[in-house]
VOGU-3710 file (C-alpha; in Angstrom, 3 decimals, decimal comma):
1> iiilvsslvv> 0,000/0,000/0,000  2,876/2,354/0,834  4,414/1,710/-2,577  1,075/2,296/-4,276  0,458/5,517/-2,341  4,055/6,635/-2,955  3,677/5,923/-6,672  0,422/7,875/-6,745  1,982/10,833/-4,914  5,026/10,799/-7,223
11> simclliirw> 2,762/10,588/-10,289  0,661/13,532/-9,078  3,809/15,534/-8,305  5,197/14,744/-11,774  1,954/15,900/-13,404  1,989/19,111/-11,377  5,637/19,784/-12,260  4,978/19,065/-15,936  1,944/21,360/-15,831  3,990/24,037/-14,023
21> iftpirelil> 6,688/23,790/-16,705  4,540/23,508/-19,844  1,564/25,788/-19,108  3,559/29,005/-19,719  5,071/27,474/-22,855  1,601/26,509/-24,106  0,420/30,067/-23,339  3,360/31,505/-25,273  2,629/29,236/-28,263  -1,055/30,256/-28,269
31> askeiangnl> -0,149/33,953/-28,097  2,312/33,602/-30,978  -0,295/31,808/-33,127  -2,884/34,513/-32,465  -0,417/37,264/-33,362  0,554/35,371/-36,510  -3,168/35,273/-37,419  -3,470/39,060/-37,094  -4,502/39,603/-33,474  -1,752/42,127/-32,705
41> grraiikrhd> -3,323/42,970/-29,342  -2,679/39,510/-27,905  0,096/39,170/-25,317  1,540/36,195/-23,467  0,581/35,888/-19,814  3,678/35,928/-17,634  3,177/33,348/-14,871  6,739/32,994/-13,619  9,912/35,030/-13,430  12,345/32,432/-14,694
51> eignlssafn> 13,699/31,800/-18,201  10,236/31,051/-19,574  8,889/34,222/-17,965  11,768/36,194/-19,477  10,994/34,628/-22,853  7,321/35,614/-22,484  8,349/39,137/-21,508  10,639/39,410/-24,550  7,846/38,036/-26,736  5,448/40,711/-25,427
61> fmadsmsqiv> 8,047/43,424/-26,070  8,432/42,170/-29,655  4,637/42,101/-30,100  4,381/45,695/-28,795  7,078/46,809/-31,239  5,358/45,007/-34,125  2,042/46,595/-33,236  3,602/50,072/-33,189  5,288/49,474/-36,547  2,044/48,249/-38,119
71> nhleekvker> 0,102/51,208/-36,723  2,760/53,599/-38,031  2,614/51,960/-41,451  -1,178/52,186/-41,500  -0,953/55,904/-40,689  1,593/56,400/-43,466  -0,613/54,498/-45,924  -3,557/56,738/-44,989  -1,409/59,861/-45,446  -0,111/58,672/-48,810
81> tvelestnde> -3,609/57,706/-49,909  -4,840/61,228/-49,139  -1,850/62,677/-51,027  -2,490/60,369/-53,977  -6,185/61,260/-54,087  -5,289/64,954/-54,006  -2,746/64,498/-56,796  -5,293/62,541/-58,850  -7,852/65,313/-58,346  -5,305/67,893/-59,522
91> lnktkedlyl> -4,385/65,713/-62,485  -8,047/65,277/-63,459  -8,573/69,041/-63,191  -5,531/69,646/-65,395  -6,804/67,044/-67,862  -10,221/68,719/-67,962  -8,539/72,104/-68,548  -6,445/70,626/-71,357  -9,497/69,096/-73,037  -11,319/72,425/-72,712
101> ildttaegif> -8,414/74,189/-74,428  -8,223/71,531/-77,142  -11,974/71,592/-77,771  -12,162/75,381/-78,066  -9,514/75,678/-80,760  -10,515/75,721/-84,426  -7,620/73,509/-85,511  -8,110/69,775/-85,668  -5,843/68,222/-83,058  -5,343/64,537/-82,322
111> gidmegnfif> -2,839/62,411/-80,468  -1,592/58,927/-81,212  0,189/56,267/-79,167  3,428/54,525/-80,171  1,544/52,109/-82,441  -0,200/54,931/-84,313  -3,601/54,473/-82,631  -5,648/57,569/-81,829  -5,756/58,282/-78,087  -7,457/61,689/-78,143
121> cnnsclhllg> -8,932/64,193/-80,561  -10,707/67,508/-80,251  -14,139/68,393/-81,634  -12,643/70,316/-84,579  -10,726/67,177/-85,602  -13,937/65,153/-85,569  -15,724/67,802/-87,643  -12,873/68,198/-90,163  -12,591/64,441/-90,672  -16,359/63,896/-90,829
131> ykeqsdflgk> -16,889/61,945/-87,609  -19,681/62,521/-85,111  -18,450/60,641/-82,036  -15,002/60,186/-80,536  -15,793/56,480/-80,151  -15,812/56,243/-83,992  -12,264/57,532/-83,979  -10,388/56,662/-80,780  -8,445/53,403/-80,574  -8,278/53,071/-84,339
141> nmfhmlqpsn> -5,026/53,199/-86,293  -4,131/56,581/-87,761  -2,679/55,129/-90,947  -5,806/53,137/-91,773  -8,211/55,960/-90,869  -6,445/58,820/-92,644  -4,671/56,902/-95,428  -1,872/59,441/-95,948  -0,953/60,390/-99,486  1,936/62,268/-101,017
151> gegilidieh> 1,678/65,736/-102,575  0,373/64,214/-105,807  -2,493/62,369/-104,072  -0,904/58,909/-104,295  -1,455/56,780/-101,172  1,663/56,106/-99,120  2,522/52,574/-97,980  2,579/52,109/-94,215  6,334/51,369/-94,386  6,987/54,794/-95,953
161> ckilkslsvv> 4,694/56,853/-93,727  6,940/59,489/-92,142  4,543/60,098/-89,239  4,546/56,440/-88,170  8,294/56,206/-88,795  8,840/59,153/-86,433  7,298/57,115/-83,604  9,993/54,470/-83,836  12,956/56,860/-84,155  11,624/59,308/-81,536
171> ervyaadea> 12,664/62,348/-83,553  10,877/65,281/-85,085  9,881/64,609/-88,629  8,776/67,277/-91,047  6,447/65,984/-93,739  5,134/68,737/-96,000  4,655/66,184/-98,791  2,131/64,018/-96,884  -1,544/64,806/-96,511
//
C-alpha cells in the first residue's frame, strides 16, 4: 500500500511539475499563433519570473514593437492615400482644362500612341474628318483611318509613312509632302 500511495503521490507531483513547466510554454505558443493570425493585441501571460517568464516578456516586447510598426505603417498608408487622391484630383482638373483648351480651338488636333492608334482628338478634328463621335475615332489606327498620301495624291505605304516612322525613331519629322 505504501508503494502504491508513494507511486500515486510521485505521479501527481510529476503531473503538477509538468503542468507548471509547460503551461507558460503553451500560453506563449497560443499567443504567438494569435499574433501570426493578425490579433496584434494579444500578449503572453507571464506566470513565472524564470527563463520562460523572461521569454514571455521578450515576446510581449516584440509584439508591442510590431504593433507600433504596423500602426505607423497604417498611418503612413492613410497619409499617402490622401496625397495620392489629391494628386489625382489635380491631375483630373488639369486634364479637364487641357481638353477644354483643345476643344475650343478651331484647328483639328489629335494624339496617337506609339503604335499609331488615336488616343485623343478635339471636336474640330472630328468635324474636319467627318466623324460625329469620338468612339468612332479613338483606338483606331491613324494610318488606316487617314490613309496618308503624297503631294500628288498617291497613297503612301505604311512602311513609308513618315509620321509612323517618327514614332519608332523618336525624332521630329517634317512631312510637307504628306496629306
